[in-house]
Each structure stands twice: as C-alpha cells, then as structure tokens.
N, C-alpha and C positions, 0 to 999 in steps of 0.2 A: 593533151593540155598540160602545161607546166605548173608546178607547185608555186603558190604565191607566198609572200611574206606574211600576209594576214593569216593564212592557213598554218604556217609554222608557228606564229605567235599564239594562235588559239590552242594548238596541240601542246606547246610548252606550258601555257598557262593552266590547262586542264591538269597536266601532270603535277605541276608545282603546287596548285591549290587543292588538288585531290578530288575535285568534282567539277562537273560542267556548270553547275549553278554558281559556285564560287569563282570559276574562271570568267563567266559572263559578267559578274559584278566587277571583277578586276579589269576587264577589257571595256566596260561601259556598254555592253551589248545585252540583248535579250537572251534568255536561256536557249530559246529555239534557234536563234541566229548562230550562236556558238556551236550548238549541236549540229546544225546543217554544215557549218564550215568544217568541223571535224569529220563528218561523214563524207564530204566532198574530197577531203585530203585522202582518206582511206580508199575512196573509189579511184582516184587518180593513181595511187600507188598500187592498187589492186592487192591490198593486204590489210589485215586487221592489226591496228596499232595498240588498241586498248580493249581489254575484256571488260564488259559491263556486267556487274553483279548487282544484286539488290542492295548491297551494303557499300560497295566501293568500286573504283576502277583500277585495273591492274595492267601494267605494260606487258605486251607479248614480247617474245624474243626479238621479233622484227621491230617492234615499237621501241625497245631499249636501244637497239642499234641506230634507228633513225633519230631518236632523241639526241644522241651525242652529236650527230651531224647537224641537226636543226639548231642546237645551242651554238655550235661553232659558226653557222651561217648568220644567225642573229647577232652574235657578238661582233662578227666582221662588219656587219651593216652599222652597228652602233659606233664602232671604231672609225669607220669611214665618215659618218656624220659628225663625229667629234673633231675629226681632222679638218673637215670643211669649215666647221665653226671656228676652229683655231686659226685657219687661214684667213677667215674674214676679219678676225681680230688682229692677227699678225700675218701680213702678206708674205707669201712664199711661192716658190716655183719660178719657171722661166717667163721672162718678159722680153718680147722682141720689139725693139724700138727702131724706127726708120726716120731719117732726116736727110736733108740736103747736106752735102759734104761740109760746106762752111759752117752751118748751124751745128752740125755734129762736132766739128773740131773746136769751134770757138765758144760754144755754149754748153753742150751736153757733156763732152769728155771731161772738162774741168770739174763737173759736178759728180762724177762717178764715185770718187773716193768718199765724199761725204754721204752720198746716198747709200753706198754699201755699208758704211759704218752704222747708219740708222736702220737699214733693212738688210741684214746679212743673209736672210733666207731667200731673197729674190735674186735669181740668176739673170743678169742682164745679157742680152744679145743685141749688139748694135750693128745696124746696117745703114750705109749712106749711099745716096743716089743723087744725080744732078737734076733729074726731073721728078714729076709727080708719079708715084707708083700706086699700083692696085694693091691694097693691103692683103686681100685674099691670095692673089697670085704670088706675092712676095712673102706670104706667111708672116705678116707683121701684125702685131697687136695694137700698136699705137704709132702714129706718125706725126711729126711736127712739120707744118706747112706754112710757107711764107706767102703772103698775098691773099687775093680774093679766093674764096672757096666756091666750088660748083656742085659737089656731090652731097645732095640733101639726105641720102640714106645713112649718112654717118653722123655720129654725135660730134660736135665741135666745141671745144672749150677754149675760150680766149686765154692766151698766155701773156700777151703783151703786144707792143708795137716797137718798131725800130725805124728811126729816121734815116733817110738816105742823104748823103752829102758828097760834094766834089772834093777830091783830095789829090795830092801829089807829094812826092818825096822832096826833101830839101835839095838833094843832088840834082833832080830834074829842074827844079826852079832856079837853082844857081846857074845851070847851063842854058836854060831857055827863057828865063824871065817869068815873072808872076803876072797872070792875066788880071786885069782890074775890072772887066765887065764881061758879060756873056758873049758879046760879039767877037772878042779877041780870042775865044777858044778855037775858032777855025784856024788860027795860026799855029796851033799846038798839036802834038801827037796825042790823040784821044784813044783811050782803051774802052772797048764796049763789048756787048754780048752778041753772040750769033743768033740767039733766040731766048725768050720771045723778044720781039722788037720793042715792046713797051719798056723793057729795061734800059733802053737807050734814050728814053725820055728823062732828061735831067731836070732837077727841081729849080729851074731858072726860066725866066720869061724870054721868048723870042720876040721878033719885031711885031708879031701879030698878037702878042700877049698870051700865047699858048705855051705849054711846056716845051722846052728846047729839045728837039729831036737831033741828036748828034750823029755824025757819020764817022764811025771809028776807023782809025788807021790800022789798028790791030784788034782782032776780035777773038773771043773765046766763049765756049758754052759754060765755062766754069768760073764762078765768082772768085774762087780761091786762086785760080790761075791768074786772073786779072789783078788780084791783090798782090801776088808775088811779082808780077811785072811792074806794078806801080812802085813797089818797094825797091825794085832794081833800077828805078829811074827811067823807065821806058815810056812814060807818058802820064797823062792826067786821067783819073778814073772816078766813077761815081758808084759808091758801094754803101751798103747798109751798115748802120752803127754797130750791130752785133758782131760784125766781122772785123771791125777796125778799132775797137775800143782800146786795146793794148797798144796798137800802132800810134793812135792819137795821143795816148797818155805818155808814150815814150818820145814822141816827136818824130817817129820814123815816117809818118804821113801827116801832112799839114792840111787843115781845112782851107778851102779857097772860097772867095766871093761870099763870105759869111753875111755881109750886109744886104746881099741880093737874093740869098738862098730862100726858097719857099719851104715851109714846114710840111714836107711830104713824108708820110710814114707807111711802112709795110706792116700789115697786121700779121700776127703769129698765132696759130691755133694748134692745139693738140687734137687730133681726130682719131676716132675709132668707131666701130660699129656699135649700134645701140644695144643689140642683144648679145652681150658678151659676158662670159663667165669669169672674166679677168678683172672685174671692176676694181677690186681692192688693190691689185698690183698697179693697174693703170693710174688710179687715183693717187696712190702714195707717190708715184714717180712724178706725175704732173704737178702735184702739190709741192714737191721738193724743188722742181724747176721754177715754178711761179714764186715760191718764197725766196729763192736765191736771187731772182731777177728783181724782186721788189726791194731787196736789201741793196742791190748794186745795179741800177738801171744802165742800159747801154749808153745813154747820153748824159 
C-alpha cells in the first residue's frame, strides 16, 4: 500500500506540534485517529519514525530523513493547488480552438491580437476544417459551429447568429445584368455548395412559396472558395454575413434582391464537453468573441 497525503500531514503535524494530542487538535481529529494514522504510516514504511517516551516524541534517524521528503512532498502539493487556483483567476495554458475555415479567417483570427493582449498566458492553437469535427479525435478544446447542433453530450453556448444573403461583384453585374426577381436567377451563373445540399436553399421564395433551391453552375465544398469566385466575378453567391461583412462594406460584393430577401439566419455556437478542466480558458475566449461581436455585429 502506498503512503497517503493524510499520513504525511499527520506525521509532520506530530513533529511540528511536539505531541499526538497537539497534532490531533491542529488537524481537527481525535487523538486516537491521529495515533492510528501515524501507526499505519510506520507499518507501511516498515520502520519506526518516532520514539515515544513518557515525556516526549523523538525522531529516529529514519524519521528525520523521511521528514525532509515529507515536507517537500506537501510543499509541492500546496504549490500545485496554488497554481490551479491562480489559473482559475488568471487563465493560462494551451487552448485548442476549432472552426470552419471561413469563421476562423473572418471572425476568430482578427480577434487573436486583442485576446492575447488580455490573456497573454493562454497559448492559442487554431485549427480549421470544412466540416464538423469530433473534438476528442481532433484533440480540440472548443469548437465554433454554424447551424443546427445535434450532439447533446456537449455544452453549447450561443455566440450569435449570421444572416445569409445573395451577393455578386460589381464586375459580374456589369457584364451580366442585375436580376430583379428570384425567377431571373436561372439565367445567371450561380455558385453553390457541393454539400450539404441545404446550403443551396437560398432565402427567396420559389413559385411554391418554399425556399428557392438553386442548381449551381459551379460548386465547392468551401464557402471561402465560393466567396473568392464571387469576388472574381464568376457568378452570384449566397453566403453568411460573417464571411462578407468587409466585402459588403467596401462594395466588393453587392447585396441583391434585398426587397425580396427572407430574414434567414445561421446560429453560431461554441461547443465543448461538459466535464472539462479547461473551463476558465474556454470561458475567457468565448466571452472575448461574444463581446467583440456584440460591439460589431455581422450585419
């Protein structure tokens, strides 16, 4: 059987206080409990640590040597507990963040500098993927996900929402004309997603009053690729506001059919497993993202 911290604490308390009775009072135990703990420690070590006389307790040579190590062990435990307490107050250590490439590039990366200034002890590790990833498999601590959530085993914190809208570059519209209703879109080059197909449901009504399902002339699995093709004048695209805020502000992409556009939004959540020891790091990062988006919404 291995020595326990309780046994080490009892031994050191007896030495420091000078008696088992005084040690028991210090530890908030009965005298018999402290005596049994000390006896159990000596039995495990198969040696006598203290000589008991009618007047006092004296350390044996083995007891003196063990005392030095016991004090070092207890000091290390105290230091570790203080470190953990400090980390709860001041987050520190590595935080692995996962997000789809567009969200990483357009939302998270611009916030890295200000986050590092506020929390210099947190080491950020950023990973981007096009699809939904398994946090354990990818060794991620927190992920930002766009759209509906399915995994109930994870804690999900709402970050915000982002409206989707139809856009095209001025160069494309100059060459191909500007559509004035949803029906005219079939005459244009449309840029869409390979998967999931639901991303090709644009926020416009079709002839049956349903969301307009487009047939893309050019498809990609990457929203960022579609954005670049739209900027290059290759067609009309439907993308989330978080990706295109800068493009819309600069006029590089122009919103189309605004009077007919439905207010369809994609929800954004930060997700992580409920039983995590990284709560302070995750919380401070998500708080930073939420605060920044509150100050400057996507739309």
